[in-house]
N, C-alpha and C positions, 0 to 999 in steps of 0.2 A: 153381449159383455165384450170388448175385445181389450181383452186382461194384458196380452202379449206379455207375459210373465217369465219370466226365468229365473233360476234359484242355484246357487253357487255356494259349497259347504266350500270351510277353508281358504273363507274370501281373504282373510288377511296374513301377512308374516306371523306364523306364531306370535312371536316376542311382542309384538305391536299389540295383536288379541290380547294378550294375556295384561299389558300395560292398559289396555283399556279397559277391558274389563273389572280389573281390581279398582280404578280412576272411577268408572261409574257407577259404584257404589259410594263413595264418598263427597258424591256431590249433594248440594239442595237442589232439589228439586221443584218447582210452583206450576202453577195451571197458567200464572201471569207471565213466563217467561216465553214464549212462543213469539220469536222474532221473524217475520214475516216480511218481504221489501212490497209485499201489495197492500198489507192495511194490517191496523193491530186482527190478532187471530186467536179467540179467546173462548171457541167452539169448541175443543178436542175431549179427547177420552184419555187422552194421556198428559204428564209431569213433565215437565222437561226441565232443561239447562242449555242456554245455546249455545253452539257453536258461530263465532262469528267470520264472517265472509275471509278477510285478512287473517287469519288462524293457518298457522302453516297445516294445522292437523288436515284439513282439507283439501292440499294440494298433496299429502299422503293417501287419503283414503282415494283420491281422483285417479294414483295410478295404477287403482287396485280394481276399479270401476273399468278402466281402459285394457287390464289385463285381461279379467274374465267377462266383461260385456262390452268391450269393442266400443265403449261411448265416452266419449269428453265433455265435462263442464263449459257449456256457452256462458249461462247466464244460470244465478243462485237465487233460488227461491225460501228456501229454507233449510236451516241445519240444527240439529240439537241432540242432542244426550236423550232419552226419554226414558221415564218407568212408568209402567203400566200395573194397574192393582183391580181392575174391573172384572168382577167375575158372574159379570152377564155380557151375553154378546150384545153389541152397539154398534150394528151395521150404520155408517156415515159414507161421507163424499166428503172429500178434501176439497178446497178453494183453490183454484189452480191461478197462476198468475201469464203461464205464458203456454201458446197452442204445442199441442205434442210435447210438453213436460211430462218428465219421468220421477217416477217417486222409489228410494232406493232406505230399505232397511236391513239395518247387519244387526242380527241378534246376538248379544254381548254373555247375559246373564239371567238366568230364571228355571224353569221347573223343565226336565225334560220330557215331558207329556207332549204327544202330539196337540194337545187342544191347550197349548200355552204358546200355541205360533199367531199365524194369521188367518181371517176365514174371509173368501170373499164371494157374494150373496148378489143371484138376481133379485130385481124387484118384483115382485110380479103382482099387477091389476091393481098399482097404487097404494096397498098397506099389508103385503105378506113379503117376509124374505125367506128367500132359499138359498141354502148355503150349498152354492158352486163347487168350488176347490176349498180347500184345507191345507197349507202351509207349516206345516208341525216344527216347534222350537225347536234349535240346535246349534250349541254355540257356536259363535264364527260359521254361520250359514249369512249369507245375503240373498235380499229377493228384490227385487225391480219390477217394476209393472208400470202400464198405462192405467193415469188415475181417473182417465175424464169417463166421468157418471159412473163408475166404480164404486159400488158400496164394498166397503169390509171393516172388519172389526178385530181389534183382540180375540183372541181363545184362550180366558183362561180360568172358565169355567172348571176346569179338572183338575187343573193345578194346585197342587197340595197347599194347606192350610192360607195364608197369606202372601205367600211367594209371590213376589211381583215380577218383571220380565222388565231388563233393561236393556235398551237398544239402543242404535243411531238409525237418523232418519237423514238424509239429505233431498231436497225437493229441487229439481232446476230443469232446464231448458239444454236439452244435449245439443250440442254441435253437432252439424249436418255431415 
């Protein structure tokens, strides 16, 4: 697994983060709201509310991507607010549109336990998943990774009650 994982706490300016955190819990989420440029995308473990390419929010988020990860967005595949509430690990890979695509997750709201974050898995002998790396949930934490062949899953199995995790995801081709 060539994860190329980077994690950044305090990713967004505090005022923007608080605004997005509050906004994220007011949205209507659906499993059919995935808007990917590559094709219809209906096989994922999260509910979403799309962020469209012409939304000024993307330009604002890109400023933090450049500041913390030194990467610019060349082409967008998908951007959305997401809500995840699965209590079972569901390792999966994402459909890629671009070579060298990057996937970014910005945690907004949820249970602060380690197991409310994201797990990255090795796929062993074609049938077994082995947790390789876990990134704990922390508000305003961003993680960026190489999704090519990368099995990953929300880790909410130890979260309290039915507390969902709210995030923003951005899948993009980086500028060279």
